[in-house]
DONUKE-219217 format. One record per atom (N, C-alpha, C, O): chain; residue number from 1; atom name; residue in one letter; x, y, z. Coordinates in Angstrom, 2 decimals, always signed. Each point is the difference from the previous one (the first is absolute). Layout:
BEGIN
+-------+------+------+------+---------+---------+---------+
: chain : resi : name : resn :       u :       v :       w :
+-------+------+------+------+---------+---------+---------+
:     A :  NUM :   CA :    A :       X :       Y :       Z :
...
+-------+------+------+------+---------+---------+---------+
***
This chain:
BEGIN
+-------+------+------+------+---------+---------+---------+
: chain : resi : name : resn :       u :       v :       w :
+-------+------+------+------+---------+---------+---------+
:     A :    1 :    N :    M : -120.45 :  +15.11 : +114.71 :
:     A :    1 :   CA :    M :   +0.55 :   -0.74 :   +1.11 :
:     A :    1 :    C :    M :   +1.51 :   +0.24 :   +0.06 :
:     A :    1 :    O :    M :   +0.69 :   -0.13 :   -1.01 :
:     A :    2 :    N :    L :   -0.21 :   +0.46 :   +2.17 :
:     A :    2 :   CA :    L :   +1.40 :   +0.38 :   +0.19 :
:     A :    2 :    C :    L :   +0.97 :   -1.12 :   -0.37 :
:     A :    2 :    O :    L :   +1.00 :   +0.23 :   -0.68 :
:     A :    3 :    N :    I :   -1.29 :   -1.44 :   +1.13 :
:     A :    3 :   CA :    I :   +0.92 :   -1.12 :   -0.27 :
:     A :    3 :    C :    I :   +0.10 :   -0.26 :   -1.50 :
:     A :    3 :    O :    I :   +1.09 :   -0.19 :   -0.53 :
:     A :    4 :    N :    K :   -2.22 :   +0.19 :   -0.14 :
:     A :    4 :   CA :    K :   -0.01 :   -0.25 :   -1.44 :
:     A :    4 :    C :    K :   +0.80 :   +1.08 :   -0.73 :
:     A :    4 :    O :    K :   +0.78 :   -0.30 :   -0.90 :
:     A :    5 :    N :    R :   -1.00 :   +1.54 :   +1.28 :
:     A :    5 :   CA :    R :   +0.72 :   +1.10 :   -0.65 :
:     A :    5 :    C :    R :   +1.51 :   -0.11 :   +0.23 :
:     A :    5 :    O :    R :   +0.78 :   +0.24 :   -0.92 :
:     A :    6 :    N :    R :   -0.38 :   -0.60 :   +2.13 :
:     A :    6 :   CA :    R :   +1.44 :   -0.13 :   +0.30 :
:     A :    6 :    C :    R :   +0.63 :   -1.15 :   -0.77 :
:     A :    6 :    O :    R :   +1.12 :   +0.12 :   -0.49 :
:     A :    7 :    N :    L :   -1.83 :   -1.24 :   +0.37 :
:     A :    7 :   CA :    L :   +0.51 :   -1.12 :   -0.78 :
:     A :    7 :    C :    L :   +0.20 :   +0.40 :   -1.46 :
:     A :    7 :    O :    L :   +0.99 :   -0.37 :   -0.63 :
:     A :    8 :    N :    E :   -1.95 :   +1.13 :   +0.09 :
:     A :    8 :   CA :    E :   +0.12 :   +0.47 :   -1.38 :
:     A :    8 :    C :    E :   +1.19 :   +0.95 :   -0.14 :
:     A :    8 :    O :    E :   +0.71 :   -0.04 :   -1.00 :
:     A :    9 :    N :    E :   -0.49 :   +0.89 :   +2.01 :
:     A :    9 :   CA :    E :   +1.16 :   +0.90 :   -0.03 :
:     A :    9 :    C :    E :   +1.30 :   -0.79 :   +0.00 :
:     A :    9 :    O :    E :   +0.92 :   +0.33 :   -0.75 :
:     A :   10 :    N :    I :   -0.84 :   -1.35 :   +1.57 :
:     A :   10 :   CA :    I :   +1.22 :   -0.83 :   +0.06 :
:     A :   10 :    C :    I :   +0.28 :   -0.62 :   -1.36 :
:     A :   10 :    O :    I :   +1.14 :   -0.01 :   -0.46 :
:     A :   11 :    N :    L :   -2.17 :   -0.51 :   -0.19 :
:     A :   11 :   CA :    L :   +0.19 :   -0.60 :   -1.32 :
:     A :   11 :    C :    L :   +0.44 :   +1.04 :   -1.02 :
:     A :   11 :    O :    L :   +0.87 :   -0.29 :   -0.83 :
:     A :   12 :    N :    N :   -1.44 :   +1.47 :   +0.88 :
:     A :   12 :   CA :    N :   +0.39 :   +1.06 :   -0.94 :
:     A :   12 :    C :    N :   +1.43 :   +0.47 :   +0.24 :
:     A :   12 :    O :    N :   +0.77 :   +0.18 :   -0.94 :
:     A :   13 :    N :    I :   -0.42 :   +0.01 :   +2.19 :
:     A :   13 :   CA :    I :   +1.34 :   +0.50 :   +0.34 :
:     A :   13 :    C :    I :   +1.08 :   -1.00 :   -0.38 :
:     A :   13 :    O :    I :   +1.05 :   +0.39 :   -0.50 :
:     A :   14 :    N :    T :   -1.29 :   -1.66 :   +0.74 :
:     A :   14 :   CA :    T :   +1.03 :   -1.02 :   -0.22 :
:     A :   14 :    C :    T :   -0.01 :   -0.60 :   -1.40 :
:     A :   14 :    O :    T :   +0.80 :   -0.90 :   -0.29 :
:     A :   15 :    N :    A :   -1.66 :   +1.36 :   -0.57 :
:     A :   15 :   CA :    A :   -0.12 :   -0.58 :   -1.34 :
:     A :   15 :    C :    A :   +1.25 :   +0.23 :   -0.86 :
:     A :   15 :    O :    A :   +0.30 :   -0.82 :   -0.87 :
:     A :   16 :    N :    D :   +0.41 :   +1.91 :   +1.11 :
:     A :   16 :   CA :    D :   +1.12 :   +0.33 :   -0.89 :
:     A :   16 :    C :    D :   +1.36 :   +0.06 :   +0.72 :
:     A :   16 :    O :    D :   +0.89 :   +0.72 :   -0.44 :
:     A :   17 :    N :    V :   -0.74 :   -1.46 :   +1.52 :
:     A :   17 :   CA :    V :   +1.28 :   +0.02 :   +0.72 :
:     A :   17 :    C :    V :   +1.08 :   -0.63 :   -0.88 :
:     A :   17 :    O :    V :   -0.15 :   -1.12 :   -0.49 :
:     A :   18 :    N :    D :   +1.23 :   +1.85 :   +0.31 :
:     A :   18 :   CA :    D :   +1.14 :   -0.48 :   -0.79 :
:     A :   18 :    C :    D :   +1.04 :   -0.57 :   +0.96 :
:     A :   18 :    O :    D :   +0.79 :   +0.75 :   +0.58 :
:     A :   19 :    N :    Y :   -0.79 :   -2.05 :   -0.42 :
:     A :   19 :   CA :    Y :   +0.90 :   -0.64 :   +0.96 :
:     A :   19 :    C :    Y :   +1.46 :   +0.00 :   -0.46 :
:     A :   19 :    O :    Y :   +0.90 :   -0.33 :   +0.77 :
:     A :   20 :    N :    A :   -0.67 :   +0.69 :   -2.02 :
:     A :   20 :   CA :    A :   +1.36 :   +0.08 :   -0.52 :
:     A :   20 :    C :    A :   +0.54 :   +1.44 :   +0.04 :
:     A :   20 :    O :    A :   +1.08 :   +0.27 :   -0.52 :
:     A :   21 :    N :    A :   -1.82 :   +0.62 :   +1.13 :
:     A :   21 :   CA :    A :   +0.42 :   +1.41 :   +0.07 :
:     A :   21 :    C :    A :   +1.35 :   +0.12 :   +0.70 :
:     A :   21 :    O :    A :   +0.28 :   -0.68 :   +0.98 :
:     A :   22 :    N :    E :   +0.53 :   +1.57 :   -1.52 :
:     A :   22 :   CA :    E :   +1.34 :   +0.20 :   +0.56 :
:     A :   22 :    C :    E :   -0.06 :   +1.00 :   +1.15 :
:     A :   22 :    O :    E :   -0.74 :   +0.98 :   -0.03 :
:     A :   23 :    N :    L :   +1.56 :   -1.26 :   +1.04 :
:     A :   23 :   CA :    L :   +0.15 :   +0.90 :   +1.13 :
:     A :   23 :    C :    L :   +1.42 :   +0.53 :   +0.03 :
:     A :   23 :    O :    L :   +0.94 :   -0.64 :   -0.49 :
:     A :   24 :    N :    M :   -0.79 :   +1.81 :   +1.06 :
:     A :   24 :   CA :    M :   +1.34 :   +0.55 :   +0.22 :
:     A :   24 :    C :    M :   +0.06 :   +0.51 :   +1.43 :
:     A :   24 :    O :    M :   -1.01 :   +0.35 :   +0.60 :
:     A :   25 :    N :    E :   +2.20 :   -0.32 :   -0.08 :
:     A :   25 :   CA :    E :   +0.19 :   +0.47 :   +1.37 :
:     A :   25 :    C :    E :   +0.30 :   +1.49 :   -0.01 :
:     A :   25 :    O :    E :   +0.78 :   +0.48 :   -0.83 :
:     A :   26 :    N :    T :   -1.40 :   +0.23 :   +1.74 :
:     A :   26 :   CA :    T :   +0.23 :   +1.43 :   +0.14 :
:     A :   26 :    C :    T :   +0.13 :   +0.33 :   +1.47 :
:     A :   26 :    O :    T :   -0.36 :   -0.80 :   +0.87 :
:     A :   27 :    N :    E :   +0.87 :   +1.97 :   -0.59 :
:     A :   27 :   CA :    E :   +0.15 :   +0.41 :   +1.39 :
:     A :   27 :    C :    E :   -0.80 :   +1.27 :   +0.22 :
:     A :   27 :    O :    E :   +0.02 :   +0.92 :   -0.82 :
:     A :   28 :    N :    W :   -0.73 :   -0.88 :   +1.94 :
:     A :   28 :   CA :    W :   -0.80 :   +1.16 :   +0.35 :
:     A :   28 :    C :    W :   +0.05 :   +0.19 :   +1.51 :
:     A :   28 :    O :    W :   -0.34 :   -0.91 :   +0.76 :
:     A :   29 :    N :    K :   +0.76 :   +2.05 :   -0.35 :
:     A :   29 :   CA :    K :   +0.13 :   +0.32 :   +1.43 :
:     A :   29 :    C :    K :   +0.86 :   -1.02 :   +0.74 :
:     A :   29 :    O :    K :   -0.31 :   -0.40 :   +1.12 :
:     A :   30 :    N :    G :   +1.39 :   -0.03 :   -1.78 :
:     A :   30 :   CA :    G :   +0.93 :   -0.92 :   +0.63 :
:     A :   30 :    C :    G :   -0.43 :   -1.45 :   +0.01 :
:     A :   30 :    O :    G :   +0.69 :   -0.84 :   +0.57 :
:     A :   31 :    N :    K :   -1.83 :   +0.52 :   -1.18 :
:     A :   31 :   CA :    K :   -0.48 :   -1.38 :   -0.05 :
:     A :   31 :    C :    K :   -0.03 :   -0.48 :   -1.44 :
:     A :   31 :    O :    K :   -0.27 :   +0.78 :   -0.92 :
:     A :   32 :    N :    K :   +0.56 :   -2.06 :   +0.74 :
:     A :   32 :   CA :    K :   -0.04 :   -0.59 :   -1.34 :
:     A :   32 :    C :    K :   -1.40 :   -0.55 :   -0.27 :
:     A :   32 :    O :    K :   -0.60 :   -0.66 :   +0.85 :
:     A :   33 :    N :    W :   +0.10 :   +0.94 :   -2.04 :
:     A :   33 :   CA :    W :   -1.33 :   -0.44 :   -0.42 :
:     A :   33 :    C :    W :   +0.10 :   -0.64 :   -1.37 :
:     A :   33 :    O :    W :   +0.90 :   +0.32 :   -0.78 :
:     A :   34 :    N :    K :   -1.80 :   -1.21 :   +0.48 :
:     A :   34 :   CA :    K :   -0.11 :   -0.54 :   -1.35 :
:     A :   34 :    C :    K :   -1.21 :   +0.67 :   -0.64 :
:     A :   34 :    O :    K :   -1.08 :   +0.07 :   +0.57 :
:     A :   35 :    N :    V :   +1.30 :   +0.42 :   -1.77 :
:     A :   35 :   CA :    V :   -1.07 :   +0.65 :   -0.76 :
:     A :   35 :    C :    V :   -0.04 :   -0.61 :   -1.39 :
:     A :   35 :    O :    V :   +0.98 :   -0.60 :   -0.46 :
:     A :   36 :    N :    F :   -2.10 :   +0.77 :   -0.20 :
:     A :   36 :   CA :    F :   -0.15 :   -0.53 :   -1.35 :
:     A :   36 :    C :    F :   +0.77 :   +0.86 :   -0.99 :
:     A :   36 :    O :    F :   +0.01 :   +1.23 :   +0.10 :
:     A :   37 :    N :    V :   +0.64 :   -1.87 :   -1.05 :
:     A :   37 :   CA :    V :   +0.69 :   +0.70 :   -1.08 :
:     A :   37 :    C :    V :   -1.03 :   +0.75 :   -0.84 :
:     A :   37 :    O :    V :   +0.23 :   +1.15 :   -0.41 :
:     A :   38 :    N :    N :   -1.34 :   -1.78 :   +0.14 :
:     A :   38 :   CA :    N :   -1.08 :   +0.61 :   -0.78 :
:     A :   38 :    C :    N :   -0.76 :   +0.99 :   +0.89 :
:     A :   38 :    O :    N :   -0.62 :   -0.41 :   +0.98 :
:     A :   39 :    N :    P :   +0.65 :   +1.68 :   -1.31 :
:     A :   39 :   CA :    P :   -0.67 :   +1.00 :   +0.84 :
:     A :   39 :    C :    P :   -1.51 :   -0.19 :   +0.09 :
:     A :   39 :    O :    P :   -0.62 :   +0.41 :   +0.98 :
:     A :   40 :    N :    L :   +0.02 :   -1.03 :   -1.98 :
:     A :   40 :   CA :    L :   -1.45 :   -0.26 :   +0.06 :
:     A :   40 :    C :    L :   -0.32 :   -1.00 :   +1.11 :
:     A :   40 :    O :    L :   -1.05 :   +0.11 :   +0.64 :
:     A :   41 :    N :    Y :   +1.93 :   -1.06 :   -0.41 :
:     A :   41 :   CA :    Y :   -0.21 :   -0.97 :   +1.07 :
:     A :   41 :    C :    Y :   +0.13 :   +0.67 :   +1.37 :
:     A :   41 :    O :    Y :   -0.68 :   -0.39 :   +0.95 :
:     A :   42 :    N :    E :   +1.57 :   +1.38 :   -0.85 :
:     A :   42 :   CA :    E :   +0.15 :   +0.71 :   +1.27 :
:     A :   42 :    C :    E :   -1.27 :   +0.76 :   +0.37 :
:     A :   42 :    O :    E :   -0.26 :   +0.26 :   +1.17 :
:     A :   43 :    N :    K :   -0.53 :   +0.09 :   -2.18 :
:     A :   43 :   CA :    K :   -1.24 :   +0.73 :   +0.24 :
:     A :   43 :    C :    K :   -1.19 :   -0.92 :   +0.29 :
:     A :   43 :    O :    K :   -1.09 :   +0.48 :   +0.32 :
:     A :   44 :    N :    K :   +1.29 :   -1.78 :   -0.43 :
:     A :   44 :   CA :    K :   -1.08 :   -0.95 :   +0.26 :
:     A :   44 :    C :    K :   -0.40 :   +0.03 :   +1.47 :
:     A :   44 :    O :    K :   +0.73 :   +0.52 :   +0.85 :
:     A :   45 :    N :    S :   -1.89 :   -1.07 :   -0.58 :
:     A :   45 :   CA :    S :   -0.54 :   +0.01 :   +1.37 :
:     A :   45 :    C :    S :   +0.82 :   -0.87 :   +0.95 :
:     A :   45 :    O :    S :   +0.77 :   -0.87 :   -0.40 :
:     A :   46 :    N :    K :   -0.97 :   +1.14 :   +1.67 :
:     A :   46 :   CA :    K :   +0.65 :   -0.78 :   +1.05 :
:     A :   46 :    C :    K :   -0.36 :   -1.49 :   -0.15 :
:     A :   46 :    O :    K :   +0.86 :   -0.86 :   +0.18 :
:     A :   47 :    N :    E :   -2.12 :   +0.57 :   -0.49 :
:     A :   47 :   CA :    E :   -0.45 :   -1.38 :   -0.16 :
:     A :   47 :    C :    E :   +0.69 :   -0.70 :   -1.16 :
:     A :   47 :    O :    E :   +0.35 :   -1.17 :   +0.10 :
:     A :   48 :    N :    W :   -0.14 :   +1.90 :   -1.20 :
:     A :   48 :   CA :    W :   +0.69 :   -0.57 :   -1.17 :
:     A :   48 :    C :    W :   +1.42 :   -0.38 :   +0.39 :
:     A :   48 :    O :    W :   +0.49 :   -1.06 :   -0.37 :
:     A :   49 :    N :    K :   +0.18 :   +1.95 :   +1.11 :
:     A :   49 :   CA :    K :   +1.38 :   -0.25 :   +0.42 :
:     A :   49 :    C :    K :   +0.07 :   -1.16 :   +1.00 :
:     A :   49 :    O :    K :   +0.95 :   -0.78 :   -0.03 :
:     A :   50 :    N :    I :   -1.93 :   +0.66 :   +0.88 :
:     A :   50 :   CA :    I :   -0.05 :   -1.13 :   +0.94 :
:     A :   50 :    C :    I :   -0.14 :   -1.31 :   -0.77 :
:     A :   50 :    O :    I :   +0.66 :   -0.98 :   +0.32 :
:     A :   51 :    N :    A :   -1.52 :   +0.97 :   -1.34 :
:     A :   51 :   CA :    A :   -0.17 :   -1.20 :   -0.82 :
:     A :   51 :    C :    A :   +1.31 :   -0.36 :   -0.70 :
:     A :   51 :    O :    A :   +0.37 :   -1.17 :   -0.08 :
:     A :   52 :    N :    F :   +0.34 :   +2.18 :   -0.43 :
:     A :   52 :   CA :    F :   +1.29 :   -0.23 :   -0.65 :
:     A :   52 :    C :    F :   +0.97 :   -0.66 :   +0.98 :
:     A :   52 :    O :    F :   +0.64 :   -1.00 :   -0.33 :
:     A :   53 :    N :    R :   -0.54 :   +1.57 :   +1.51 :
:     A :   53 :   CA :    R :   +0.95 :   -0.50 :   +0.99 :
:     A :   53 :    C :    R :   -0.40 :   -1.36 :   +0.55 :
:     A :   53 :    O :    R :   +0.86 :   -0.80 :   +0.38 :
:     A :   54 :    N :    A :   -2.15 :   +0.53 :   -0.32 :
:     A :   54 :   CA :    A :   -0.47 :   -1.31 :   +0.47 :
:     A :   54 :    C :    A :   +0.35 :   -1.08 :   -1.01 :
:     A :   54 :    O :    A :   +0.26 :   -1.15 :   +0.38 :
:     A :   55 :    N :    G :   -0.25 :   +1.50 :   -1.65 :
:     A :   55 :   CA :    G :   +0.35 :   -0.95 :   -1.05 :
:     A :   55 :    C :    G :   -1.22 :   -0.58 :   -0.69 :
:     A :   55 :    O :    G :   -1.13 :   +0.08 :   +0.49 :
:     A :   56 :    N :    K :   +1.38 :   -0.66 :   -1.63 :
:     A :   56 :   CA :    K :   -1.07 :   -0.54 :   -0.84 :
:     A :   56 :    C :    K :   -0.78 :   -1.13 :   +0.67 :
:     A :   56 :    O :    K :   -1.23 :   +0.02 :   -0.05 :
:     A :   57 :    N :    P :   +1.88 :   -1.01 :   +0.67 :
:     A :   57 :   CA :    P :   -0.78 :   -1.09 :   +0.60 :
:     A :   57 :    C :    P :   -0.99 :   +0.49 :   +1.08 :
:     A :   57 :    O :    P :   -1.14 :   -0.46 :   +0.05 :
:     A :   58 :    N :    V :   +1.58 :   +1.37 :   +0.78 :
:     A :   58 :   CA :    V :   -0.88 :   +0.52 :   +1.06 :
:     A :   58 :    C :    V :   -1.12 :   +0.82 :   -0.61 :
:     A :   58 :    O :    V :   -1.16 :   -0.16 :   +0.38 :
:     A :   59 :    N :    T :   +1.49 :   +1.04 :   -1.31 :
:     A :   59 :   CA :    T :   -1.02 :   +0.85 :   -0.62 :
:     A :   59 :    C :    T :   -0.99 :   -0.84 :   -0.79 :
:     A :   59 :    O :    T :   -1.20 :   +0.28 :   +0.03 :
:     A :   60 :    N :    D :   +1.67 :   -1.31 :   -0.72 :
:     A :   60 :   CA :    D :   -0.91 :   -0.88 :   -0.72 :
:     A :   60 :    C :    D :   -0.96 :   -0.71 :   +0.94 :
:     A :   60 :    O :    D :   -1.18 :   -0.17 :   -0.32 :
:     A :   61 :    N :    A :   +1.67 :   -0.24 :   +1.48 :
:     A :   61 :   CA :    A :   -0.86 :   -0.65 :   +0.99 :
:     A :   61 :    C :    A :   -1.07 :   +0.97 :   +0.51 :
:     A :   61 :    O :    A :   -1.16 :   -0.38 :   +0.16 :
:     A :   62 :    N :    V :   +1.55 :   +1.62 :   +0.09 :
:     A :   62 :   CA :    V :   -0.95 :   +1.01 :   +0.45 :
:     A :   62 :    C :    V :   -1.03 :   +0.26 :   -1.08 :
:     A :   62 :    O :    V :   -1.20 :   +0.09 :   +0.28 :
:     A :   63 :    N :    R :   +1.65 :   +0.02 :   -1.52 :
:     A :   63 :   CA :    R :   -0.93 :   +0.26 :   -1.12 :
:     A :   63 :    C :    R :   -0.99 :   -1.16 :   -0.17 :
:     A :   63 :    O :    R :   -1.18 :   +0.23 :   -0.25 :
:     A :   64 :    N :    T :   +1.67 :   -1.46 :   +0.38 :
:     A :   64 :   CA :    T :   -0.87 :   -1.16 :   -0.12 :
:     A :   64 :    C :    T :   -1.07 :   +0.01 :   +1.09 :
:     A :   64 :    O :    T :   -1.17 :   -0.26 :   -0.27 :
:     A :   65 :    N :    A :   +1.58 :   +0.54 :   +1.49 :
:     A :   65 :   CA :    A :   -0.96 :   +0.05 :   +1.11 :
:     A :   65 :    C :    A :   -1.00 :   +1.13 :   -0.21 :
:     A :   65 :    O :    A :   -1.20 :   -0.18 :   +0.26 :
:     A :   66 :    N :    A :   +1.66 :   +1.34 :   -0.71 :
:     A :   66 :   CA :    A :   -0.90 :   +1.13 :   -0.24 :
:     A :   66 :    C :    A :   -1.01 :   -0.32 :   -1.09 :
:     A :   66 :    O :    A :   -1.18 :   +0.32 :   +0.13 :
:     A :   67 :    N :    E :   +1.64 :   -0.95 :   -1.21 :
:     A :   67 :   CA :    E :   -0.91 :   -0.39 :   -1.08 :
:     A :   67 :    C :    E :   -1.05 :   -0.99 :   +0.49 :
:     A :   67 :    O :    E :   -1.17 :   +0.10 :   -0.36 :
:     A :   68 :    N :    K :   +1.58 :   -1.04 :   +1.18 :
:     A :   68 :   CA :    K :   -0.93 :   -1.00 :   +0.56 :
:     A :   68 :    C :    K :   -1.06 :   +0.70 :   +0.86 :
:     A :   68 :    O :    K :   -1.19 :   -0.29 :   -0.12 :
:     A :   69 :    N :    W :   +1.62 :   +1.18 :   +0.97 :
:     A :   69 :   CA :    W :   -0.94 :   +0.73 :   +0.87 :
:     A :   69 :    C :    W :   -0.99 :   +0.80 :   -0.84 :
:     A :   69 :    O :    W :   -1.20 :   +0.02 :   +0.30 :
:     A :   70 :    N :    L :   +1.70 :   +0.64 :   -1.34 :
:     A :   70 :   CA :    L :   -0.87 :   +0.81 :   -0.83 :
:     A :   70 :    C :    L :   -1.07 :   -0.84 :   -0.69 :
:     A :   70 :    O :    L :   -1.14 :   +0.44 :   -0.16 :
:     A :   71 :    N :    K :   +1.50 :   -1.64 :   -0.26 :
:     A :   71 :   CA :    K :   -0.99 :   -0.90 :   -0.61 :
:     A :   71 :    C :    K :   -1.10 :   -0.38 :   +0.98 :
:     A :   71 :    O :    K :   -1.15 :   -0.18 :   -0.38 :
:     A :   72 :    N :    E :   +1.53 :   +0.06 :   +1.67 :
:     A :   72 :   CA :    E :   -0.97 :   -0.37 :   +1.02 :
:     A :   72 :    C :    E :   -0.97 :   +1.17 :   +0.31 :
:     A :   72 :    O :    E :   -1.10 :   -0.23 :   +0.50 :
:     A :   73 :    N :    F :   +1.51 :   +1.47 :   -0.79 :
:     A :   73 :   CA :    F :   -0.87 :   +1.14 :   +0.26 :
:     A :   73 :    C :    F :   -1.11 :   +0.11 :   -1.03 :
:     A :   73 :    O :    F :   -1.03 :   +0.63 :   +0.26 :
:     A :   74 :    N :    K :   +1.21 :   -1.23 :   -1.41 :
:     A :   74 :   CA :    K :   -1.00 :   +0.13 :   -1.08 :
:     A :   74 :    C :    K :   -1.22 :   -0.84 :   +0.24 :
:     A :   74 :    O :    K :   -0.92 :   +0.01 :   -0.82 :
+-------+------+------+------+---------+---------+---------+
***
């Protein structure tokens, strides 16, 4: 089931978000961007980075809702 699989993906992707990760400012093509100091974090998925930027309270709420939904599928 697509919904169940996506909920599981969200939980897997957001399980290891480091909300204390350091960012640095860089410039590319005349625009300023914030990138992770840790190059491994820069290689993380778009969803992982969205969870980081959303913050822990929002991501925790999403994870709680996803876990609840998954229990209902069983």
